[in-house]
N, C-alpha and C positions, 0 to 999 in steps of 0.2 A: 504494501498500499504507499510504502515511504518512496520507493520509485516513480510507480505514476502518479502522487502529487509533485513529486520533486518537477519531472515533466510538465505538469502541468502548471506549474508555477513558474519556467520557464517562459512556455508559452502567454502568459498570460501577461508578464512584464516586458515582451514584446513590444515594436513598433510599429509592426504589421500584422494588416486588420486579420489575415488569414489564419497567422497563428495566435491570434487573439481567440478567435472563434475556433481553433482545435482546442486550445485549453478550456475554454468556456465546455467542448464537447468532453473532455474528458471528466473533468467534476463532475458533471451531466450524470457520465457514466457509472463513475463510481457512485454517484448518491443513489442514483436507480438499480444500484446493485444491493446496495445497501435497504433499501425504501420495500424491495420485491421480490417475492421468494418463492421457485420454482419446484420445490421440494412440497407445495403444500398442494401443488394439483391433486384433485382426486384423480381414477382410474380412469373414468366418464372423461372427464375433461382431457386426460393426457390422451384418449383414442380420439378425441375431435380436435386436437392441434396434429395430426397425426393427418389429419384427411387434408386433400389439395384444396380445398373451397375457402381454408380458413385455417387462422391458430387461435388458441385461448390465451389471452394474456396471465401472468403469472399472478395472482391477488396481492393486492398491499398488505403490509403488514402493521400489525396495532403496533402504538407506543411500547406497550407490555411486550410483544413481541419482539422487538427491538433488542429491548434489553437484555433479552436472555441469549442474543445471537454475538459470534462471535466475529464477526465483522465490524458490527455495530460496534462492540464495544474497544476494539481495536481502533475504530474511526475516532470513538469519542475520547480516546486516550491522546488519542495524537492529538485533536484539538486543545487540551490543555496546556501544549508548548508553542511557543512564539514562531518556531522556525517551521512547524506544519497547520497554523491553524488558518483554514479556510477561508473565513468571514474577512481576515484580514487582507489576505490577497486580492480580494472580489473589492474590498473597497479601494484598495490601492488602484485597480484597472479601474474603478468608477471614476475617480480624480484623471487619469489621464485622458479616460475615453473625454471627459467634460471639456475637457480644455483645450477639445481640436475643433471646438463649434458641433454646428446641428448638421449633420448631412445623411441622406436614406442611410447609410452602411454603417455608419458610426453611431446612429439613433438603436437600430436592430441588435448590435453589441452592447448597450449599456440597457437595453429592454430585457437580453440577457441575461447579465449581469445580476442586474436587479433581482430578476425571478431564484435563482441559485444562491441569491442570498438570503431571501427569504426563506427557501429551503434549508440553507444552513442555520439559519438562527432557530429554525424549529428543531432542529435535528440534536444541536447541540448550545442549550439555552445558555449556558454562559455566557457566550461569545457576545450575547446580547448589550451587556454592560460594556461593549467596545462604544456603544453608541453615549455613556454620559460623558464623553469626554465631545468639548465643545466643537471640533475641525470637523469630529464623522458627524456629528447632528446638522452643523453648517449644513455638509456634502449634499445631505439628502435636501435639506431645506432649498440647496442654490437648486435640485433638481425640478422643484418647483413651482421653479419662474416662469412668468406666462407665456417669455421666448422659445419656450420645450415643446414639443407635439405631444400631443393628449395622451399618446400609447406611453411616453415617459412618466409624465405626470399620473397615470393612472398605478400603472407598478410601480412608481415610488410611495404613493399613498399605501400602499398592502404592505411594502418594506417596511416603511412607517409604523403602522401598526404592530408589526412582527418585532421592531424595532424595541418598540412601548409597552408589548405586552408583559404583564406580570413582572412592569420593574419601574415603579416610581420613581426612583433615580433619571430616568432615563425622561420618565416627562416632566421630572423640575426643568432637568437640562434645555426641552423643547420650548418649555413655556419662558425661559431664562433668557432663550434665544428669538425671544418672538413669535415661535412657530405657530403658536392662536392665528398673530396678524397675518403673518407670508396666507393660511390656509384659508379665512376668511376674506381676505382681497382677491384671492384666484377664484373664488365661488361669487365675489360680487361681480367680477369683471363679465363683461356683456362678450366679448371673446371666448371665454371658457366655454367648453363644448359643452354638450347635455352630458356625454355620459361622464366627463370628469368632475360635473356639478353633484352626479349622484355619488360618485366615489368618495367625495368632500363630506357628504351627510353620511352617508355610513360611518366615514372618520371619526367623524361628531359626534355621532351617536356611540360609538367604543368610548372617543375621548373621556366621554361623560359617566362613563361607568364611574362607580367607587372601585375604589385600587388594592390588590393583595399587595402584600409584602414583599422586596423584593426577595427573588432568590439567595439565601446567602452564598458568600465567596469564602473560601480560603485564606490562611493567611494570606494579605496583601504583599508581603516583603519576602515572602518565597523566590527564589533566584530560578533563573530559567523557566518562567511561565509563561502564558498567554498575558498580553500585554498590561492586564489590571490584575495579573495575580492569579489567574485562575487555574484551581490545581485540584482534580479530585478524584477519586481513588474507583474504579471499576464499581465497588459493591455502593459507591453511594451513587451510581446512576439514575436508580430511579427516581430518587429526590428533586433528581430539575425537572420531570414531567409532574409531579405530586401536585400543583396547585391546579385548582378548576375554579371555574367563579360558584360551583356551589359549595367548594369546601373552607370558605374563608369567614363563613358564619357572620353576622350582624354588621352588613353595609352600612348602614347607616352612621358607625361609628368609625374614628380614624383606627386601622389596626398598625400602626405605628408610628414612628416620629415622620418618615417620610412619604406615610398614605394621604390621601384625600376624600373626601366623601365628595357626592354628586356635588351638592351643595357650594360645597367651598369652588367645584370647577363652573358650577353653572354660572356664578360673581363674576369669576375670571372672564370666561368668555362672552359677556353679559357687555362687557369692554368695548368688543368688538364685533356684536353682530346683535340684532334685535331680534323678540319674540324665541330666547333662549327656554323659555318657559314651557313653549309649545314642544319645542325637541324632548324635551327633562318629561313631561306630560308620556308622551309619544313613546320613550325610551318606559319608561313605568306600566303602559295597557300591553305593549308588545311583546317583552322582556326581550328583542333579539338576539341578545347573547346568551339564551340561557339563565340568566341571572334577574335577582330581584333589585329594586331602586327601592329604597324608600322614602 
């Protein structure tokens, strides 16, 4: 796995678009191997897959299954070190691609990089802590600028959700960098596409959800760790996925020093957007993310 990552990182650091695309495909292939299991096909599915009319795609694994998968455990372990952290490399690629201006081929590479970054942040939740740093959060906010194409803006919003998920520290960084101003300004622009505006509303629903505490990280002073000192033994991998909206208890109260309630965030969002109360009421009624808002 280290060899594959080394080759893909070399390609991702290239200035040649074809090599960058190859590096992205190699990372995508690695993630696909981790997330898909061919061994769980039933006998009937295996027989159908051998028929000339088509093949049966391998079923996706659940996060619980991944925890017991040797390949995933090895991948997770490698992500704890700076040298093999995929999220860091993808962020670096985004920085280079963003500096090249907007054109069709470059935009497609940015979108592919964002899509992969979403997957990596879901597979390795501790990597989300990278976005507690202003330089990396600013990168996502730059990708939401009106000059970028709608597809990039939509992919960036999904990546932003993934980066903020279960990580109030990142949300505070987002707020301090006027992320809400960026999001609401894009929403108010007449030139913003309908698709992006729908994504922006979805993001605001997500933002207004009450928060759960950040996933705890180990000794931040430990040497040779990922950028923020992330280090976790394989036996603790399951804890990275243990948080859910329903497991956090009463969301009407702050659950920690860095977590905020819906009412708190409603007040902040109200500085930039009118009728936030309507959003909150709709959030309470529909519970789009499966949780409760009090």
